[in-house]
N, C-alpha and C positions, 0 to 999 in steps of 0.2 A: 573433395577431400579437405579436411580441416587443416589449419596451419600446423597443429600439433601432429597430425598424420603425416604431413610433408616432412616435418623435422625428423620423425621416426624413420621415414623412408630414406632421407638423406644420411642419417646416422648409420643406417644399415649399409648403404653404399660405401660410406667411409670406412666402416669396420671391415668390409670385404677387401678394401683397397689398402689396408695398413699392413698387410703381410710384406715384410721388407724384401723377401725373396721374390714374391709374386710381382710386386710393383718395382721393376727394375728393367732397364734395357740391356738385353744380353745379345751380343753379336754372335751369330752362329759361326763356328770355326771355319766352315767352308765358304762363307760369304765374304765379299770385299768390305772395305770400311764404308760405313754409312755416309751419305752426303749431307744428311741433316745434322746441324751443329747442336749437339746436346749440351755443350758447355754454355750455350746461350739460353737454354731452356732445361735446367737441371730437373731430373725426374724426382718427383715426390708423390706420396700417396694422396696428398690433398689436391695437388694440381690435377693428377690423373682422375680422381673422383669427380672434380668439378668438370673436367672435360667430358666424362661419361654422362653426367647429368645434361650438359649442353647438347651433346650429340643426339640424345633421345628426346629432347624437349621441343615441342611445336611452337614454343614462344619465339623461335627464330623466324617463323613465317608470318605473313600479314594476317591471316585468319586463325593462327595457332594450330593448324591441322597438319602441317608438313614439318617433319624433323629430318635431320641428316639420316637417321636410322630408317626413315620411310623408304628411301631408295638404296640404302646400303644395309642389307640384312645379313646377320652373322652366318646363318646356316648355308648361305650361298657365297661365302667369302666376301661378304659386304658388297654384294651386287643386288640388282633389282630383279628378282626371280620372276620368270614367266612374262616379263614385259620387254618387248623389243626396244622400245624407247621409254624413258621414264615418264611417269605421270606426276605432275606437280600440283600446285594449288588449283582448286576448283577443277581437278582432273584435266588440266591443260597438258598437252603433249609437247615434248621437246622433239629433237631430231636425232638424238644420240642415246646409245645404251649406257647405263651407269657402269663404269669399270670397277673392278675389285679394289679394295683399299689395303690389301695385304702388302706388307713390305714397302710401305711408302717412304721409309727412312732412307731408302737407296735410290730414290728418284730425284732427278734434278729439275724436271719439268712435268707439268700435270695437265690432265685432260687429254682427250684424243688428239688435240692439235698442239699441245704444249703451250697453251695460252698463258699459263702462269709458271714462273720459274722459281717460286719461293713458297714452300708449304705454308708458312705463316700468313701468306696473302691468298691462299687457296680458298679459304672459307667464305670470304665476302662474295665470291662469284655466284654460288647457288642462292645465297640469301637475296641478292639484288636482281637475279635473273627473273624476268616477268613470268616465265612458265614454270619456274621451280618454287621459290618461296615468295617472290614478289614483295619484298620488304626492303627498306633502307637500313643500312648498318646503324645509322644514327638512331632510328626508332628502336631497333633491337637493344642497343645499349641503354636507352631510356627505360625500356621495359625492365631490363635486368636491374637497373638502379632502384626502380620503384617496387621491386618484388620483395615480399616479406622475408625471403631466405637468402637470395643470391648475394647480397652484400656481405653477409657473414661467411658465405662460402668462399668468396673472393678474398676476404680477410684471412681465412684459414689457409688459403693457398699462397697468397702473395704478401701478407703482413698488414695490409690496410684494406678498407672497404672500397677503395677506388676501383671503378669498373671502366676500363677503356679498351680500345680495340686490341692493343698489344697483349694485354692479359687474357682477354677473351680468346684471341687466336692461339696463344701459347697453350692454354688449357686444352683446346680442341686438338691442336697439333700433337701435344704429348699423348693424348688418348690414342690418336691414330698411329703415331710413331711406334708405340709399343705393340701394335698388331703385327707381330713377327710370325710368319708361317715357315717353319723349317723342320718339321718332324713328320713328313709324309713317309710312306713305305720306301719311296725312292731314297730319302735321306737316311733311313735306317739301313737300307741296303748299302749305301755308300760308307756308312760307319761300320759295316760288317756285322750288323745285328740281325738281319733277316736275309733270306734269299728271294730273288725274283724267279717266277716260274719260267718255263721255256718260251711261252708266248710273249711274256713281258720282256724277257731278255732280247728276243728277236725284235720286238718293238723298239727297245732302247737302241739297238744297233741301227735300225732304220732311221730313227729319230736323229741320231748323230750324223748320218749320211745325208738326210734329205730336209731336215728342219732346223738343225742347230745353228745354221748360218745366221738366222734372225733371232731365234729363241735360244740364245746362248747363255752359258754360265749357269750358276746356281740360282740366279733370278729368273732364268728362262726367258729373257728378253735382252736384246742389245740396246734398248731404249732409243732406237732410231725411229725415223718416220719413213714409211714405205707404202707404195701403191701395190696391193696384192691382187689387182685385176678384177675387183668387184664391178659388176655392172653399175653404172651411175644411177642412183636412185632418183625418185621424183623430187626429193629435197635438193638435189644437186649440191650436196655438201662437198665443198672444195677442200676440206681438211686443213692441213698445215698452211696452205696458201692464205687462209683467212688471217693468219698471224703475220706471216713474212711478206706476203704480196709478191712472192717469187713464182714465176711460171713453173719453175722446176719443182715446186712443192705442191702443185695442184693434185688433188686426190690422194695425197699421202696422209697416213694416219699412224699414230704411235703403235709400235709393236707391243702388244700386251704380254704380260707374264702368263705362262701356262700353269703356274701353280694353282692347284684346286680347280683346274679347268673343267673337270667332269661335273662340277657343281655350279659353275658360273654362267651357264647358258641363260639367255640366247647369246650368240656370238657375233662378232664384227661390230664396228662402230655404230651400226644402226640395228643390231640385233636381228638380222635377216635369217640367220640359221639357228635352229633350235636343237640340233644334235651334232655330235662330233662326226657322225657319218656324213652329214650334209657339208660340214666344213671340208672334210677330206675329198668328198666328191667335187667340191668347187676347185680344189687344187689339182685334182686329177683331170678334170675335163671342162671346168666352168670358167677358167681364167679368161678375162676379156682383154683385148689389146687396147686398153685405155691410155690416155696421155700419162707419161712418166711411169709406165709399168716397170716394176722392179726387174733389173737385169737377170736376177737369179731365176726368174720365171720365164725367161726367153731361151729357147733351145732351137736355134735355126728358125724354121717356120712353124714350130710347135710352141704352145704356151702351157705353162703349168708344171706339175711335178708328176712324173710317171709312177703310178702305183697300181698294183694288182689288188683284187678284192681281199686276198689273204694278207697282204701287207697292210691294208687299211685296218683290218681286225687286229693285227699285231700292234700297230701304232696306238690304237685306242686302248688296248690292254696296258701298254706302257703309260699312256697319259693318265690312266686311272690310278697309277701308283703315285701320282703327284698330289693326291688328295690328303690333306693334313686334318684328320679327324679331331685331333686334340685342339687344333686352332678353331675349328668350326664349332666346338662345344665349350671353349674356354670361358668360364664364368666371369672372368675379369672384364670381358668385352660385351657381356650380355645385357640386354635391356632389363631394367629393374622390374618391369611389369606394373609399376606404380605411376599413374598419371601425375603430372606436376600441375598444381592449380596456379593460375595466374593471379 
């Protein structure tokens, strides 16, 4: 693409982002207060548009082939569809499944093990990971400074052409923070706008009885770290222990949100299950007595959650009501479809 073509593409992105109502952080009435400090990163159409360009630009990786959007795809709530673990640069394989980016404004810690506790520091990790983008943050900033268009984009967003990590990170964070998913059929039901059918209602009641201890609240996660009895994989991923070095944290992973769960397969930290049926079969009869197994899955000499076949079907029916079709198709978060020339 020519430089003029790039300018036209960027202008198009900015024009889409200048709708004052569309580019604003709106806290759903049923949600708690966000943990991300928006006062330190005020929302603007220019910062948001810059963040979207960066999110979909392979300039962040060593060979320009991997963008954030490569492993976080909108139609699957910003997960890596059909990949048990993510494929990075040169098709290198990691050991974990890419989690959804929906509702990141309410998270205090990030990644399956909570290895980062500040969203503005989140972005450097995949960039410098040798199996993801395999680049240094220093080189990324040099590329952006030498780019024919990015200095002007940073000036439009922040007032000067200076490109540093703080500005880079705030732009990406702002794009991600505005990814709010809160308009599934479940939400519409809670607001009295639609009814759930008999099977979905039965599933909701079962969910409240058997699942909501961990997948709690409107975010459908208590944000804790738990061992849910998965058989230890050949990677021997020790989970939260890698960060804390506490024996009590071995094989514990962050409880994921279940919003859009019907679209975010494969499931678990290593993507070992491809269907909701497989997930529920695990809880019904596949829970292993691994170290630090969550006490909620221990019932005398039994492990797991008792479920009949009918109850599993009812639960799945309810889980599908958590799909936010509006979020999955929101043009504000869509890739432009235009390659950015280095």
